[in-house]
All heavy atoms as a GROMACS GRO file, in nm:
protein
  589
    1MET      N    1  -1.337  -6.805   2.358
    1MET     CA    2  -1.281  -6.704   2.444
    1MET      C    3  -1.349  -6.708   2.581
    1MET      O    4  -1.469  -6.726   2.590
    1MET     CB    5  -1.301  -6.566   2.384
    1MET     CG    6  -1.267  -6.459   2.485
    1MET     SD    7  -1.361  -6.309   2.471
    1MET     CE    8  -1.289  -6.244   2.326
    2ASN      N    9  -1.272  -6.690   2.682
    2ASN     CA   10  -1.323  -6.684   2.817
    2ASN      C   11  -1.329  -6.537   2.859
    2ASN      O   12  -1.226  -6.470   2.866
    2ASN     CB   13  -1.231  -6.764   2.910
    2ASN     CG   14  -1.286  -6.775   3.050
    2ASN    OD1   15  -1.374  -6.701   3.091
    2ASN    ND2   16  -1.231  -6.869   3.125
    3TRP      N   17  -1.449  -6.488   2.889
    3TRP     CA   18  -1.461  -6.347   2.925
    3TRP      C   19  -1.381  -6.313   3.050
    3TRP      O   20  -1.342  -6.198   3.069
    3TRP     CB   21  -1.608  -6.306   2.941
    3TRP     CG   22  -1.686  -6.378   3.046
    3TRP    CD1   23  -1.774  -6.479   3.026
    3TRP    CD2   24  -1.685  -6.352   3.188
    3TRP    NE1   25  -1.829  -6.519   3.147
    3TRP    CE2   26  -1.775  -6.442   3.247
    3TRP    CE3   27  -1.617  -6.264   3.270
    3TRP    CZ2   28  -1.799  -6.446   3.385
    3TRP    CZ3   29  -1.640  -6.266   3.407
    3TRP    CH2   30  -1.731  -6.356   3.462
    4ARG      N   31  -1.353  -6.413   3.132
    4ARG     CA   32  -1.276  -6.388   3.255
    4ARG      C   33  -1.133  -6.339   3.226
    4ARG      O   34  -1.069  -6.282   3.313
    4ARG     CB   35  -1.273  -6.514   3.341
    4ARG     CG   36  -1.407  -6.543   3.405
    4ARG     CD   37  -1.410  -6.682   3.470
    4ARG     NE   38  -1.536  -6.711   3.530
    4ARG     CZ   39  -1.642  -6.758   3.465
    4ARG    NH1   40  -1.635  -6.782   3.335
    4ARG    NH2   41  -1.756  -6.782   3.528
    5ASP      N   42  -1.086  -6.363   3.105
    5ASP     CA   43  -0.953  -6.315   3.065
    5ASP      C   44  -0.955  -6.166   3.032
    5ASP      O   45  -0.849  -6.104   3.022
    5ASP     CB   46  -0.901  -6.392   2.944
    5ASP     CG   47  -0.881  -6.539   2.974
    5ASP    OD1   48  -0.858  -6.575   3.092
    5ASP    OD2   49  -0.889  -6.620   2.879
    6LYS      N   50  -1.073  -6.109   3.011
    6LYS     CA   51  -1.084  -5.970   2.966
    6LYS      C   52  -1.152  -5.877   3.064
    6LYS      O   53  -1.138  -5.756   3.054
    6LYS     CB   54  -1.165  -5.966   2.834
    6LYS     CG   55  -1.096  -6.029   2.717
    6LYS     CD   56  -1.002  -5.931   2.657
    6LYS     CE   57  -0.942  -5.978   2.528
    6LYS     NZ   58  -0.846  -5.880   2.479
    7ILE      N   59  -1.231  -5.932   3.157
    7ILE     CA   60  -1.312  -5.849   3.245
    7ILE      C   61  -1.266  -5.864   3.389
    7ILE      O   62  -1.243  -5.974   3.436
    7ILE     CB   63  -1.461  -5.886   3.229
    7ILE    CG1   64  -1.504  -5.854   3.086
    7ILE    CG2   65  -1.547  -5.812   3.331
    7ILE    CD1   66  -1.644  -5.895   3.053
    8THR      N   67  -1.252  -5.750   3.456
    8THR     CA   68  -1.206  -5.750   3.594
    8THR      C   69  -1.296  -5.659   3.679
    8THR      O   70  -1.369  -5.575   3.626
    8THR     CB   71  -1.061  -5.700   3.606
    8THR    OG1   72  -1.055  -5.565   3.558
    8THR    CG2   73  -0.966  -5.786   3.527
    9THR      N   74  -1.286  -5.678   3.809
    9THR     CA   75  -1.348  -5.585   3.902
    9THR      C   76  -1.244  -5.547   4.006
    9THR      O   77  -1.157  -5.627   4.040
    9THR     CB   78  -1.471  -5.647   3.974
    9THR    OG1   79  -1.429  -5.764   4.043
    9THR    CG2   80  -1.580  -5.682   3.876
   10ASN      N   81  -1.253  -5.424   4.051
   10ASN     CA   82  -1.163  -5.373   4.153
   10ASN      C   83  -1.240  -5.265   4.229
   10ASN      O   84  -1.288  -5.170   4.167
   10ASN     CB   85  -1.039  -5.313   4.086
   10ASN     CG   86  -0.940  -5.256   4.186
   10ASN    OD1   87  -0.977  -5.208   4.292
   10ASN    ND2   88  -0.813  -5.259   4.150
   11PRO      N   89  -1.253  -5.280   4.359
   11PRO     CA   90  -1.330  -5.181   4.435
   11PRO      C   91  -1.279  -5.038   4.421
   11PRO      O   92  -1.352  -4.943   4.442
   11PRO     CB   93  -1.318  -5.228   4.580
   11PRO     CG   94  -1.256  -5.361   4.578
   11PRO     CD   95  -1.198  -5.385   4.443
   12GLN      N   96  -1.153  -5.023   4.381
   12GLN     CA   97  -1.093  -4.890   4.365
   12GLN      C   98  -1.117  -4.829   4.227
   12GLN      O   99  -1.083  -4.713   4.204
   12GLN     CB  100  -0.942  -4.898   4.392
   12GLN     CG  101  -0.906  -4.950   4.529
   12GLN     CD  102  -0.960  -4.863   4.641
   12GLN    OE1  103  -0.951  -4.741   4.635
   12GLN    NE2  104  -1.017  -4.925   4.743
   13ILE      N  105  -1.172  -4.909   4.136
   13ILE     CA  106  -1.194  -4.861   3.998
   13ILE      C  107  -1.342  -4.872   3.965
   13ILE      O  108  -1.402  -4.980   3.976
   13ILE     CB  109  -1.108  -4.942   3.898
   13ILE    CG1  110  -0.960  -4.923   3.930
   13ILE    CG2  111  -1.139  -4.900   3.754
   13ILE    CD1  112  -0.867  -5.010   3.849
   14CYS      N  113  -1.401  -4.761   3.926
   14CYS     CA  114  -1.542  -4.756   3.885
   14CYS      C  115  -1.635  -4.820   3.988
   14CYS      O  116  -1.730  -4.891   3.952
   14CYS     CB  117  -1.560  -4.819   3.747
   14CYS     SG  118  -1.474  -4.732   3.616
   15HIS      N  119  -1.604  -4.797   4.115
   15HIS     CA  120  -1.688  -4.846   4.226
   15HIS      C  121  -1.707  -4.997   4.223
   15HIS      O  122  -1.810  -5.049   4.263
   15HIS     CB  123  -1.825  -4.776   4.225
   15HIS     CG  124  -1.815  -4.627   4.226
   15HIS    ND1  125  -1.780  -4.556   4.338
   15HIS    CD2  126  -1.832  -4.536   4.127
   15HIS    CE1  127  -1.778  -4.427   4.309
   15HIS    NE2  128  -1.807  -4.412   4.182
   16GLY      N  129  -1.608  -5.067   4.172
   16GLY     CA  130  -1.614  -5.214   4.170
   16GLY      C  131  -1.697  -5.273   4.059
   16GLY      O  132  -1.717  -5.394   4.054
   17LYS      N  133  -1.743  -5.190   3.967
   17LYS     CA  134  -1.822  -5.242   3.854
   17LYS      C  135  -1.729  -5.317   3.758
   17LYS      O  136  -1.610  -5.290   3.749
   17LYS     CB  137  -1.889  -5.127   3.777
   17LYS     CG  138  -1.980  -5.042   3.861
   17LYS     CD  139  -2.106  -5.115   3.894
   17LYS     CE  140  -2.203  -5.024   3.968
   17LYS     NZ  141  -2.320  -5.091   4.013
   18ALA      N  142  -1.786  -5.412   3.686
   18ALA     CA  143  -1.709  -5.490   3.590
   18ALA      C  144  -1.658  -5.399   3.478
   18ALA      O  145  -1.736  -5.325   3.417
   18ALA     CB  146  -1.795  -5.603   3.532
   19CYS      N  147  -1.527  -5.406   3.455
   19CYS     CA  148  -1.462  -5.323   3.352
   19CYS      C  149  -1.376  -5.411   3.262
   19CYS      O  150  -1.332  -5.519   3.302
   19CYS     CB  151  -1.372  -5.218   3.416
   19CYS     SG  152  -1.458  -5.092   3.507
   20ILE      N  153  -1.348  -5.359   3.145
   20ILE     CA  154  -1.253  -5.425   3.056
   20ILE      C  155  -1.114  -5.406   3.118
   20ILE      O  156  -1.077  -5.296   3.158
   20ILE     CB  157  -1.257  -5.365   2.914
   20ILE    CG1  158  -1.398  -5.381   2.853
   20ILE    CG2  159  -1.151  -5.428   2.825
   20ILE    CD1  160  -1.447  -5.524   2.840
   21GLN      N  161  -1.042  -5.515   3.127
   21GLN     CA  162  -0.910  -5.515   3.191
   21GLN      C  163  -0.821  -5.407   3.132
   21GLN      O  164  -0.815  -5.389   3.010
   21GLN     CB  165  -0.845  -5.652   3.173
   21GLN     CG  166  -0.715  -5.667   3.247
   21GLN     CD  167  -0.662  -5.809   3.239
   21GLN    OE1  168  -0.725  -5.897   3.184
   21GLN    NE2  169  -0.547  -5.830   3.294
   22GLY      N  170  -0.755  -5.333   3.221
   22GLY     CA  171  -0.661  -5.229   3.178
   22GLY      C  172  -0.727  -5.099   3.138
   22GLY      O  173  -0.660  -5.007   3.091
   23THR      N  174  -0.860  -5.090   3.155
   23THR     CA  175  -0.932  -4.967   3.121
   23THR      C  176  -1.026  -4.932   3.235
   23THR      O  177  -1.040  -5.007   3.330
   23THR     CB  178  -1.017  -4.984   2.993
   23THR    OG1  179  -1.134  -5.061   3.024
   23THR    CG2  180  -0.939  -5.050   2.880
   24ARG      N  181  -1.092  -4.822   3.221
   24ARG     CA  182  -1.200  -4.783   3.311
   24ARG      C  183  -1.332  -4.785   3.234
   24ARG      O  184  -1.426  -4.713   3.268
   24ARG     CB  185  -1.173  -4.645   3.372
   24ARG     CG  186  -1.056  -4.649   3.469
   24ARG     CD  187  -1.029  -4.511   3.530
   24ARG     NE  188  -0.915  -4.518   3.619
   24ARG     CZ  189  -0.925  -4.537   3.750
   24ARG    NH1  190  -1.041  -4.552   3.806
   24ARG    NH2  191  -0.816  -4.542   3.825
   25ILE      N  192  -1.336  -4.866   3.132
   25ILE     CA  193  -1.458  -4.879   3.051
   25ILE      C  194  -1.541  -4.993   3.110
   25ILE      O  195  -1.500  -5.109   3.107
   25ILE     CB  196  -1.424  -4.906   2.903
   25ILE    CG1  197  -1.339  -4.791   2.848
   25ILE    CG2  198  -1.554  -4.923   2.823
   25ILE    CD1  199  -1.280  -4.818   2.712
   26MET      N  200  -1.658  -4.954   3.163
   26MET     CA  201  -1.743  -5.054   3.226
   26MET      C  202  -1.815  -5.139   3.121
   26MET      O  203  -1.852  -5.090   3.014
   26MET     CB  204  -1.846  -4.985   3.316
   26MET     CG  205  -1.784  -4.920   3.438
   26MET     SD  206  -1.905  -4.843   3.546
   26MET     CE  207  -1.953  -4.702   3.447
   27VAL      N  208  -1.832  -5.265   3.155
   27VAL     CA  209  -1.905  -5.357   3.068
   27VAL      C  210  -2.043  -5.300   3.039
   27VAL      O  211  -2.092  -5.308   2.925
   27VAL     CB  212  -1.914  -5.497   3.133
   27VAL    CG1  213  -2.011  -5.586   3.058
   27VAL    CG2  214  -1.776  -5.559   3.141
   28SER      N  215  -2.107  -5.241   3.138
   28SER     CA  216  -2.242  -5.186   3.118
   28SER      C  217  -2.244  -5.079   3.010
   28SER      O  218  -2.342  -5.066   2.937
   28SER     CB  219  -2.297  -5.131   3.249
   28SER     OG  220  -2.216  -5.026   3.298
   29VAL      N  221  -2.137  -5.001   2.997
   29VAL     CA  222  -2.130  -4.898   2.892
   29VAL      C  223  -2.129  -4.964   2.755
   29VAL      O  224  -2.200  -4.920   2.664
   29VAL     CB  225  -2.005  -4.809   2.912
   29VAL    CG1  226  -1.980  -4.719   2.792
   29VAL    CG2  227  -2.018  -4.727   3.039
   30ILE      N  228  -2.053  -5.070   2.740
   30ILE     CA  229  -2.048  -5.141   2.612
   30ILE      C  230  -2.186  -5.199   2.580
   30ILE      O  231  -2.237  -5.184   2.468
   30ILE     CB  232  -1.942  -5.252   2.615
   30ILE    CG1  233  -1.803  -5.191   2.634
   30ILE    CG2  234  -1.948  -5.337   2.488
   30ILE    CD1  235  -1.694  -5.291   2.665
   31LEU      N  236  -2.248  -5.263   2.679
   31LEU     CA  237  -2.379  -5.323   2.657
   31LEU      C  238  -2.485  -5.218   2.627
   31LEU      O  239  -2.570  -5.238   2.540
   31LEU     CB  240  -2.418  -5.408   2.777
   31LEU     CG  241  -2.326  -5.527   2.805
   31LEU    CD1  242  -2.365  -5.593   2.936
   31LEU    CD2  243  -2.329  -5.627   2.690
   32ASP      N  244  -2.481  -5.106   2.697
   32ASP     CA  245  -2.575  -4.997   2.669
   32ASP      C  246  -2.560  -4.947   2.526
   32ASP      O  247  -2.660  -4.920   2.458
   32ASP     CB  248  -2.554  -4.879   2.765
   32ASP     CG  249  -2.604  -4.906   2.906
   32ASP    OD1  250  -2.687  -4.998   2.925
   32ASP    OD2  251  -2.560  -4.834   2.999
   33ASN      N  252  -2.437  -4.934   2.480
   33ASN     CA  253  -2.414  -4.890   2.342
   33ASN      C  254  -2.468  -4.990   2.242
   33ASN      O  255  -2.532  -4.952   2.144
   33ASN     CB  256  -2.264  -4.866   2.318
   33ASN     CG  257  -2.219  -4.731   2.368
   33ASN    OD1  258  -2.245  -4.629   2.304
   33ASN    ND2  259  -2.152  -4.728   2.480
   34LEU      N  260  -2.443  -5.118   2.266
   34LEU     CA  261  -2.495  -5.221   2.176
   34LEU      C  262  -2.648  -5.220   2.177
   34LEU      O  263  -2.713  -5.230   2.072
   34LEU     CB  264  -2.442  -5.359   2.214
   34LEU     CG  265  -2.294  -5.383   2.187
   34LEU    CD1  266  -2.249  -5.513   2.254
   34LEU    CD2  267  -2.266  -5.387   2.037
   35ALA      N  268  -2.706  -5.208   2.297
   35ALA     CA  269  -2.852  -5.210   2.310
   35ALA      C  270  -2.917  -5.090   2.240
   35ALA      O  271  -3.030  -5.100   2.192
   35ALA     CB  272  -2.891  -5.212   2.458
   36SER      N  273  -2.845  -4.979   2.234
   36SER     CA  274  -2.901  -4.861   2.168
   36SER      C  275  -2.878  -4.862   2.016
   36SER      O  276  -2.915  -4.768   1.947
   36SER     CB  277  -2.846  -4.733   2.230
   36SER     OG  278  -2.709  -4.720   2.203
   37GLY      N  279  -2.817  -4.970   1.968
   37GLY     CA  280  -2.805  -4.987   1.823
   37GLY      C  281  -2.671  -4.954   1.763
   37GLY      O  282  -2.655  -4.964   1.640
   38LEU      N  283  -2.574  -4.915   1.844
   38LEU     CA  284  -2.442  -4.887   1.787
   38LEU      C  285  -2.378  -5.017   1.740
   38LEU      O  286  -2.396  -5.122   1.801
   38LEU     CB  287  -2.351  -4.821   1.891
   38LEU     CG  288  -2.354  -4.667   1.896
   38LEU    CD1  289  -2.489  -4.619   1.944
   38LEU    CD2  290  -2.244  -4.616   1.984
   39THR      N  291  -2.302  -5.008   1.634
   39THR     CA  292  -2.228  -5.124   1.585
   39THR      C  293  -2.097  -5.136   1.661
   39THR      O  294  -2.053  -5.040   1.728
   39THR     CB  295  -2.195  -5.109   1.435
   39THR    OG1  296  -2.106  -4.997   1.418
   39THR    CG2  297  -2.321  -5.089   1.352
   40GLN      N  298  -2.034  -5.252   1.648
   40GLN     CA  299  -1.903  -5.268   1.711
   40GLN      C  300  -1.806  -5.164   1.658
   40GLN      O  301  -1.726  -5.109   1.735
   40GLN     CB  302  -1.849  -5.409   1.687
   40GLN     CG  303  -1.914  -5.514   1.772
   40GLN     CD  304  -1.837  -5.644   1.774
   40GLN    OE1  305  -1.730  -5.658   1.715
   40GLN    NE2  306  -1.891  -5.742   1.844
   41GLU      N  307  -1.814  -5.134   1.529
   41GLU     CA  308  -1.722  -5.036   1.470
   41GLU      C  309  -1.741  -4.899   1.533
   41GLU      O  310  -1.643  -4.828   1.561
   41GLU     CB  311  -1.744  -5.028   1.318
   41GLU     CG  312  -1.702  -5.151   1.241
   41GLU     CD  313  -1.801  -5.267   1.252
   41GLU    OE1  314  -1.922  -5.243   1.281
   41GLU    OE2  315  -1.759  -5.382   1.235
   42GLU      N  316  -1.866  -4.860   1.557
   42GLU     CA  317  -1.893  -4.730   1.619
   42GLU      C  318  -1.841  -4.726   1.762
   42GLU      O  319  -1.785  -4.624   1.805
   42GLU     CB  320  -2.043  -4.700   1.616
   42GLU     CG  321  -2.095  -4.675   1.475
   42GLU     CD  322  -2.247  -4.671   1.468
   42GLU    OE1  323  -2.313  -4.755   1.533
   42GLU    OE2  324  -2.299  -4.583   1.397
   43ILE      N  325  -1.858  -4.835   1.834
   43ILE     CA  326  -1.808  -4.841   1.972
   43ILE      C  327  -1.656  -4.833   1.973
   43ILE      O  328  -1.596  -4.760   2.054
   43ILE     CB  329  -1.859  -4.968   2.043
   43ILE    CG1  330  -2.011  -4.963   2.057
   43ILE    CG2  331  -1.792  -4.985   2.180
   43ILE    CD1  332  -2.074  -5.094   2.101
   44LEU      N  333  -1.592  -4.904   1.882
   44LEU     CA  334  -1.445  -4.902   1.875
   44LEU      C  335  -1.394  -4.762   1.841
   44LEU      O  336  -1.287  -4.721   1.889
   44LEU     CB  337  -1.395  -5.005   1.773
   44LEU     CG  338  -1.418  -5.150   1.813
   44LEU    CD1  339  -1.388  -5.244   1.696
   44LEU    CD2  340  -1.337  -5.188   1.935
   45LYS      N  341  -1.469  -4.687   1.759
   45LYS     CA  342  -1.429  -4.550   1.727
   45LYS      C  343  -1.440  -4.460   1.850
   45LYS      O  344  -1.358  -4.373   1.873
   45LYS     CB  345  -1.516  -4.492   1.616
   45LYS     CG  346  -1.472  -4.527   1.477
   45LYS     CD  347  -1.567  -4.468   1.377
   45LYS     CE  348  -1.491  -4.387   1.275
   45LYS     NZ  349  -1.579  -4.332   1.170
   46SER      N  350  -1.546  -4.482   1.929
   46SER     CA  351  -1.567  -4.401   2.049
   46SER      C  352  -1.471  -4.436   2.161
   46SER      O  353  -1.439  -4.351   2.245
   46SER     CB  354  -1.710  -4.418   2.100
   46SER     OG  355  -1.803  -4.369   2.007
   47TYR      N  356  -1.429  -4.562   2.165
   47TYR     CA  357  -1.340  -4.610   2.271
   47TYR      C  358  -1.221  -4.681   2.206
   47TYR      O  359  -1.218  -4.804   2.198
   47TYR     CB  360  -1.415  -4.706   2.364
   47TYR     CG  361  -1.535  -4.643   2.431
   47TYR    CD1  362  -1.662  -4.653   2.376
   47TYR    CD2  363  -1.520  -4.570   2.549
   47TYR    CE1  364  -1.772  -4.594   2.437
   47TYR    CE2  365  -1.628  -4.510   2.610
   47TYR     CZ  366  -1.754  -4.522   2.553
   47TYR     OH  367  -1.862  -4.463   2.614
   48PRO      N  368  -1.123  -4.606   2.158
   48PRO     CA  369  -1.012  -4.666   2.084
   48PRO      C  370  -0.928  -4.766   2.162
   48PRO      O  371  -0.858  -4.848   2.103
   48PRO     CB  372  -0.926  -4.546   2.041
   48PRO     CG  373  -0.995  -4.424   2.088
   48PRO     CD  374  -1.116  -4.462   2.166
   49SER      N  375  -0.937  -4.764   2.295
   49SER     CA  376  -0.860  -4.861   2.373
   49SER      C  377  -0.927  -4.998   2.375
   49SER      O  378  -0.867  -5.095   2.421
   49SER     CB  379  -0.839  -4.810   2.516
   49SER     OG  380  -0.963  -4.792   2.580
   50LEU      N  381  -1.050  -5.008   2.323
   50LEU     CA  382  -1.119  -5.137   2.316
   50LEU      C  383  -1.081  -5.212   2.190
   50LEU      O  384  -1.041  -5.154   2.090
   50LEU     CB  385  -1.271  -5.117   2.313
   50LEU     CG  386  -1.340  -5.072   2.440
   50LEU    CD1  387  -1.489  -5.056   2.415
   50LEU    CD2  388  -1.316  -5.171   2.552
   51SER      N  389  -1.101  -5.344   2.197
   51SER     CA  390  -1.083  -5.430   2.080
   51SER      C  391  -1.212  -5.510   2.060
   51SER      O  392  -1.297  -5.516   2.149
   51SER     CB  393  -0.965  -5.526   2.102
   51SER     OG  394  -0.996  -5.616   2.208
   52ARG      N  395  -1.225  -5.571   1.945
   52ARG     CA  396  -1.342  -5.657   1.920
   52ARG      C  397  -1.353  -5.768   2.025
   52ARG      O  398  -1.463  -5.793   2.075
   52ARG     CB  399  -1.335  -5.717   1.781
   52ARG     CG  400  -1.369  -5.619   1.673
   52ARG     CD  401  -1.372  -5.686   1.535
   52ARG     NE  402  -1.385  -5.585   1.434
   52ARG     CZ  403  -1.499  -5.528   1.401
   52ARG    NH1  404  -1.610  -5.563   1.462
   52ARG    NH2  405  -1.504  -5.434   1.309
   53PRO      N  406  -1.243  -5.834   2.061
   53PRO     CA  407  -1.255  -5.935   2.166
   53PRO      C  408  -1.304  -5.878   2.300
   53PRO      O  409  -1.372  -5.948   2.375
   53PRO     CB  410  -1.113  -5.991   2.178
   53PRO     CG  411  -1.053  -5.970   2.044
   53PRO     CD  412  -1.110  -5.838   1.997
   54ASP      N  413  -1.276  -5.751   2.327
   54ASP     CA  414  -1.328  -5.688   2.449
   54ASP      C  415  -1.481  -5.679   2.443
   54ASP      O  416  -1.551  -5.708   2.541
   54ASP     CB  417  -1.271  -5.547   2.468
   54ASP     CG  418  -1.122  -5.545   2.495
   54ASP    OD1  419  -1.068  -5.645   2.548
   54ASP    OD2  420  -1.058  -5.443   2.462
   55ILE      N  421  -1.532  -5.638   2.329
   55ILE     CA  422  -1.678  -5.627   2.312
   55ILE      C  423  -1.741  -5.765   2.320
   55ILE      O  424  -1.844  -5.784   2.385
   55ILE     CB  425  -1.712  -5.555   2.180
   55ILE    CG1  426  -1.660  -5.411   2.184
   55ILE    CG2  427  -1.863  -5.559   2.154
   55ILE    CD1  428  -1.671  -5.336   2.053
   56ASP      N  429  -1.679  -5.863   2.255
   56ASP     CA  430  -1.730  -6.001   2.261
   56ASP      C  431  -1.731  -6.051   2.405
   56ASP      O  432  -1.824  -6.120   2.447
   56ASP     CB  433  -1.645  -6.093   2.174
   56ASP     CG  434  -1.658  -6.063   2.025
   56ASP    OD1  435  -1.756  -5.997   1.985
   56ASP    OD2  436  -1.568  -6.105   1.950
   57ALA      N  437  -1.629  -6.016   2.482
   57ALA     CA  438  -1.622  -6.058   2.622
   57ALA      C  439  -1.735  -5.995   2.703
   57ALA      O  440  -1.794  -6.060   2.789
   57ALA     CB  441  -1.486  -6.022   2.682
   58ALA      N  442  -1.767  -5.870   2.675
   58ALA     CA  443  -1.877  -5.802   2.745
   58ALA      C  444  -2.009  -5.873   2.718
   58ALA      O  445  -2.089  -5.895   2.810
   58ALA     CB  446  -1.885  -5.656   2.702
   59VAL      N  447  -2.031  -5.914   2.594
   59VAL     CA  448  -2.155  -5.985   2.559
   59VAL      C  449  -2.158  -6.123   2.626
   59VAL      O  450  -2.260  -6.165   2.680
   59VAL     CB  451  -2.170  -5.996   2.406
   59VAL    CG1  452  -2.287  -6.084   2.368
   59VAL    CG2  453  -2.185  -5.857   2.344
   60ALA      N  454  -2.045  -6.191   2.627
   60ALA     CA  455  -2.038  -6.323   2.690
   60ALA      C  456  -2.062  -6.312   2.841
   60ALA      O  457  -2.130  -6.396   2.900
   60ALA     CB  458  -1.903  -6.389   2.661
   61TYR      N  459  -2.008  -6.208   2.902
   61TYR     CA  460  -2.029  -6.182   3.044
   61TYR      C  461  -2.178  -6.162   3.072
   61TYR      O  462  -2.234  -6.220   3.165
   61TYR     CB  463  -1.947  -6.059   3.084
   61TYR     CG  464  -1.967  -6.010   3.225
   61TYR    CD1  465  -1.905  -6.071   3.332
   61TYR    CD2  466  -2.047  -5.898   3.250
   61TYR    CE1  467  -1.921  -6.024   3.462
   61TYR    CE2  468  -2.064  -5.851   3.380
   61TYR     CZ  469  -2.001  -5.914   3.485
   61TYR     OH  470  -2.018  -5.867   3.612
   62ALA      N  471  -2.243  -6.080   2.990
   62ALA     CA  472  -2.386  -6.055   3.007
   62ALA      C  473  -2.467  -6.184   2.988
   62ALA      O  474  -2.564  -6.207   3.062
   62ALA     CB  475  -2.432  -5.949   2.908
   63ALA      N  476  -2.427  -6.266   2.893
   63ALA     CA  477  -2.498  -6.393   2.871
   63ALA      C  478  -2.486  -6.482   2.994
   63ALA      O  479  -2.585  -6.545   3.036
   63ALA     CB  480  -2.442  -6.463   2.747
   64ASP      N  481  -2.368  -6.487   3.053
   64ASP     CA  482  -2.351  -6.566   3.175
   64ASP      C  483  -2.438  -6.512   3.288
   64ASP      O  484  -2.501  -6.588   3.361
   64ASP     CB  485  -2.205  -6.570   3.218
   64ASP     CG  486  -2.126  -6.683   3.156
   64ASP    OD1  487  -2.186  -6.762   3.079
   64ASP    OD2  488  -2.006  -6.694   3.184
   65LEU      N  489  -2.442  -6.381   3.302
   65LEU     CA  490  -2.527  -6.322   3.406
   65LEU      C  491  -2.673  -6.353   3.382
   65LEU      O  492  -2.748  -6.381   3.476
   65LEU     CB  493  -2.507  -6.170   3.412
   65LEU     CG  494  -2.378  -6.121   3.474
   65LEU    CD1  495  -2.372  -5.968   3.467
   65LEU    CD2  496  -2.363  -6.167   3.617
   66ALA      N  497  -2.716  -6.348   3.259
   66ALA     CA  498  -2.856  -6.376   3.226
   66ALA      C  499  -2.893  -6.520   3.259
   66ALA      O  500  -3.006  -6.548   3.299
   66ALA     CB  501  -2.883  -6.346   3.079
   67ARG      N  502  -2.799  -6.610   3.244
   67ARG     CA  503  -2.824  -6.750   3.279
   67ARG      C  504  -2.831  -6.770   3.429
   67ARG      O  505  -2.901  -6.857   3.478
   67ARG     CB  506  -2.716  -6.841   3.220
   67ARG     CG  507  -2.738  -6.874   3.074
   67ARG     CD  508  -2.641  -6.982   3.029
   67ARG     NE  509  -2.506  -6.932   3.014
   67ARG     CZ  510  -2.460  -6.867   2.908
   67ARG    NH1  511  -2.539  -6.842   2.807
   67ARG    NH2  512  -2.335  -6.827   2.903
   68GLU      N  513  -2.759  -6.689   3.503
   68GLU     CA  514  -2.747  -6.706   3.648
   68GLU      C  515  -2.855  -6.634   3.726
   68GLU      O  516  -2.891  -6.676   3.833
   68GLU     CB  517  -2.609  -6.657   3.696
   68GLU     CG  518  -2.495  -6.740   3.645
   68GLU     CD  519  -2.499  -6.884   3.693
   68GLU    OE1  520  -2.536  -6.907   3.808
   68GLU    OE2  521  -2.470  -6.973   3.612
   69ASN      N  522  -2.904  -6.523   3.677
   69ASN     CA  523  -3.000  -6.442   3.751
   69ASN      C  524  -3.135  -6.444   3.684
   69ASN      O  525  -3.145  -6.434   3.561
   69ASN     CB  526  -2.951  -6.296   3.759
   69ASN     CG  527  -2.825  -6.285   3.842
   69ASN    OD1  528  -2.816  -6.344   3.948
   69ASN    ND2  529  -2.727  -6.210   3.793
   70VAL      N  530  -3.237  -6.453   3.763
   70VAL     CA  531  -3.373  -6.445   3.712
   70VAL      C  532  -3.424  -6.304   3.737
   70VAL      O  533  -3.419  -6.254   3.849
   70VAL     CB  534  -3.464  -6.548   3.782
   70VAL    CG1  535  -3.607  -6.533   3.737
   70VAL    CG2  536  -3.413  -6.688   3.759
   71ILE      N  537  -3.468  -6.242   3.632
   71ILE     CA  538  -3.522  -6.107   3.642
   71ILE      C  539  -3.672  -6.117   3.620
   71ILE      O  540  -3.716  -6.174   3.521
   71ILE     CB  541  -3.457  -6.014   3.538
   71ILE    CG1  542  -3.307  -6.005   3.562
   71ILE    CG2  543  -3.522  -5.877   3.541
   71ILE    CD1  544  -3.231  -5.934   3.453
   72GLY      N  545  -3.748  -6.064   3.713
   72GLY     CA  546  -3.893  -6.070   3.700
   72GLY      C  547  -3.939  -5.993   3.576
   72GLY      O  548  -3.904  -5.877   3.558
   73LEU      N  549  -4.013  -6.060   3.492
   73LEU     CA  550  -4.067  -5.998   3.371
   73LEU      C  551  -4.218  -6.002   3.379
   73LEU      O  552  -4.276  -6.094   3.439
   73LEU     CB  553  -4.021  -6.074   3.246
   73LEU     CG  554  -3.871  -6.078   3.220
   73LEU    CD1  555  -3.838  -6.167   3.103
   73LEU    CD2  556  -3.820  -5.936   3.193
   74PRO      N  557  -4.286  -5.903   3.320
   74PRO     CA  558  -4.431  -5.906   3.323
   74PRO      C  559  -4.482  -6.030   3.250
   74PRO      O  560  -4.429  -6.068   3.147
   74PRO     CB  561  -4.473  -5.779   3.252
   74PRO     CG  562  -4.350  -5.717   3.197
   74PRO     CD  563  -4.231  -5.791   3.250
   75SER      N  564  -4.582  -6.093   3.308
   75SER     CA  565  -4.638  -6.211   3.242
   75SER      C  566  -4.751  -6.167   3.150
   75SER      O  567  -4.804  -6.057   3.161
   75SER     CB  568  -4.689  -6.311   3.347
   75SER     OG  569  -4.789  -6.250   3.424
   76GLY      N  570  -4.781  -6.255   3.060
   76GLY     CA  571  -4.888  -6.225   2.965
   76GLY      C  572  -4.839  -6.251   2.826
   76GLY      O  573  -4.721  -6.256   2.797
   77GLY      N  574  -4.931  -6.274   2.737
   77GLY     CA  575  -4.895  -6.302   2.599
   77GLY      C  576  -4.836  -6.441   2.588
   77GLY      O  577  -4.823  -6.515   2.684
   78THR      N  578  -4.799  -6.476   2.469
   78THR     CA  579  -4.739  -6.608   2.444
   78THR      C  580  -4.599  -6.588   2.395
   78THR      O  581  -4.565  -6.487   2.336
   78THR     CB  582  -4.820  -6.687   2.340
   78THR    OG1  583  -4.824  -6.610   2.218
   78THR    CG2  584  -4.960  -6.715   2.389
   79ALA      N  585  -4.519  -6.687   2.422
   79ALA     CA  586  -4.377  -6.679   2.380
   79ALA      C  587  -4.356  -6.758   2.254
   79ALA      O  588  -4.424  -6.847   2.219
   79ALA     CB  589  -4.287  -6.732   2.489
   0.00000   0.00000   0.00000
């Protein structure tokens, strides 16, 4: 699946933040829910207009961003 088929931006919707196409549900909301431990099923219950492929697209979008951007992390310890 190509996340570009599911995620759009529009300056007139949600201040141009990445959203699931046809909704005002921002990708960041989906990722925040996943990061806080909600399951896909719980997210789908909270946002009935979403589908599993929408959630998968949000994760794929985040993975692409993580590959493209370097975020400064504290150094120390071993990996």
